C-alpha atoms as one frame of an Amber mdcrd trajectory, in Angstrom:
protein
  94.879 115.151  52.222  93.263 113.820  49.066  95.269 111.911  46.468  96.791
 114.510  44.138  95.085 115.037  40.797  97.019 115.639  37.573  98.180 119.246
  37.542 100.601 121.409  35.554 103.173 123.409  37.528 105.468 126.084  36.074
 108.448 128.124  37.299 111.768 129.461  35.981 111.132 128.410  32.402 110.205
 124.841  33.341 106.831 123.151  33.161 105.852 119.954  34.940 102.944 118.454
  33.050 101.195 115.125  33.579 103.196 112.382  31.858 101.392 110.626  29.035
 101.990 108.497  25.936 102.523 111.687  23.913 105.831 112.201  25.760 107.343
 108.833  24.801 109.451 109.936  21.806 110.763 113.006  23.615 111.521 110.968
  26.738 113.426 108.458  24.607 115.493 111.342  23.223 116.147 112.599  26.765
 117.373 109.162  27.859 119.710 108.994  24.861 121.387 112.227  26.022 124.065
 110.512  28.109 122.792 106.944  27.523 121.273 107.147  30.990 119.865 103.591
  30.981 123.454 102.327  31.243 123.755 103.735  34.766 123.456 100.786  37.143
 121.894 102.767  39.975 118.983 104.406  38.150 115.694 103.247  36.658 115.968
 105.123  33.350 114.333 103.014  30.632 116.206 101.742  27.594 114.979 103.469
  24.410 112.848 100.513  23.298 111.186 100.355  26.743 109.996 103.968  27.044
 106.363 103.253  26.101 106.208 100.484  28.713 107.836 102.839  31.267 105.171
 105.498  30.646 102.361 102.907  30.709 103.656 101.501  34.016 103.726 105.008
  35.522 100.117 105.592  34.456  99.033 102.176  35.750 100.372 103.050  39.216
  97.776 105.796  39.755  96.586 106.802  42.315  99.758 105.753  44.191 101.945
 107.578  41.644 101.493 110.811  39.709 104.180 111.161  37.030 105.258 114.373
  35.303 107.194 115.210  32.158 109.772 117.928  32.835 109.482 120.333  29.901
 111.484 123.390  28.887 108.614 125.874  28.589 109.884 127.965  25.669 111.137
 125.164  23.401 108.809 122.367  24.512 111.822 120.058  24.819 111.369 117.269
  27.358 114.240 117.264  29.836 113.210 114.200  31.845 110.607 113.033  34.299
 109.746 113.083  37.995 106.875 111.788  40.121 104.952 111.888  43.306 104.826
 108.267  44.436 103.969 106.099  47.419 101.112 108.531  47.995  99.390 107.805
  51.327  96.502 110.264  51.838  95.670 108.839  55.291  99.149 109.883  56.481
  99.313 113.151  54.504 102.456 111.717  52.889 103.939 111.633  49.406 107.379
 110.806  48.136 109.175 112.468  45.248 111.176 110.204  42.995 111.459 108.347
  39.703 113.418 111.466  38.781 115.902 111.632  35.936 117.017 114.300  33.504
 118.881 114.267  30.215 122.624 114.655  30.786 122.669 118.224  29.407 120.090
 119.311  32.030 121.992 117.849  34.969 123.897 120.202  37.298 121.690 123.108
  36.187 118.733 124.836  37.868 116.394 122.089  36.620 116.407 119.753  39.626
 116.209 122.569  42.184 113.320 124.195  40.298 111.438 120.904  39.982 111.847
 120.136  43.671 110.705 123.641  44.641 107.586 123.211  42.479 106.758 119.747
  43.812 107.500 120.545  47.451 105.496 123.783  47.360 102.539 121.976  45.793
 102.811 119.125  48.308 102.988 121.285  51.418 100.966 124.349  50.380  98.255
 122.872  48.145  97.933 119.198  49.063  98.503 119.787  52.784 101.181 117.135
  53.205 102.674 116.555  56.628 105.789 114.926  55.188 107.486 114.478  51.815
 109.878 111.583  51.449 112.735 110.726  49.107 114.616 107.491  48.523 117.692
 106.515  46.561 120.141 103.694  45.957 122.866 103.445  48.588 125.488 103.704
  45.820 123.875 106.748  44.185 126.039 109.250  46.017 125.176 112.081  43.607
 121.462 111.617  44.329 122.075 111.491  48.078 124.058 114.749  47.895 121.305
 116.395  45.816 118.611 115.304  48.283 120.663 116.584  51.206 121.199 119.937
  49.424 117.412 120.286  49.350 117.408 120.239  53.146 115.945 116.763  53.529
 117.019 114.774  56.580 118.250 111.223  56.404 115.777 108.866  58.069 117.826
 105.707  57.662 118.672 102.820  55.375 116.387  99.950  54.371 118.703  96.994
  53.969 118.250  94.518  51.109 115.254  96.527  49.898 114.878  96.545  46.115
 116.164  94.937  42.922 118.410  96.827  40.549 118.154  96.320  36.796 121.253
  94.080  36.878 119.592  91.711  39.355 121.582  92.782  42.411 119.723  93.907
  45.522 120.202  97.433  46.764 119.975  99.085  50.135 117.665 102.126  49.974
 118.555 105.393  51.704 115.425 107.184  52.982 115.057 110.937  53.523 112.200
 113.262  54.438 111.117 116.853  54.954 108.324 117.505  57.463 105.845 120.389
  57.282 107.560 122.435  59.998 110.841 122.372  58.058 109.268 123.548  54.809
 109.638 127.348  55.320 113.401 127.029  55.832 113.768 124.514  52.977 111.764
 126.812  50.691 113.963 129.791  51.590 117.089 127.744  50.884 115.830 126.517
  47.504 114.934 130.065  46.474 118.395 131.205  47.603 120.096 128.481  45.535
 118.060 129.407  42.465 118.803 133.125  42.921 122.534 132.337  43.026 122.266
 130.484  39.711 120.347 133.297  37.991
């Protein structure tokens, strides 16, 4: 597998487009919808830090490829997501740095984004495995990852700093290539039920 190049993906009225400085104002607006930076267990930037957040995402290439999540018809930015910890030698990527404005949560948005990213990872990039990670106290994220069909690999103890200076345990999940057909069928089923 080669490191993924910037690409635009589209499905169900959503567009994932390469994140850039032009998304900063819209991303700031998305973060304000629910004051998401106040959540202890996420990495959503405070409004004044959005430009630095975008710049940091771009500086992490080729180990990270960040996307703006855009409502295709209106052009409204709903949030962001990324491929990260990209390891071409292992045919591995992770999906993370994902957050959506409050009004887009508990809708088809996350399922659609994951279907797009997983399909691209397995069917275009040729990944052998796609990983996910989350804070041990982010129970909503763990449930969402499990609904995708990912399997829990384990917990990395005392693994990463939170914004408040405490140290989190990180819960690791993955989907391997052989599981992708069933995961894909399940994601399509979930989206069909929402339609």
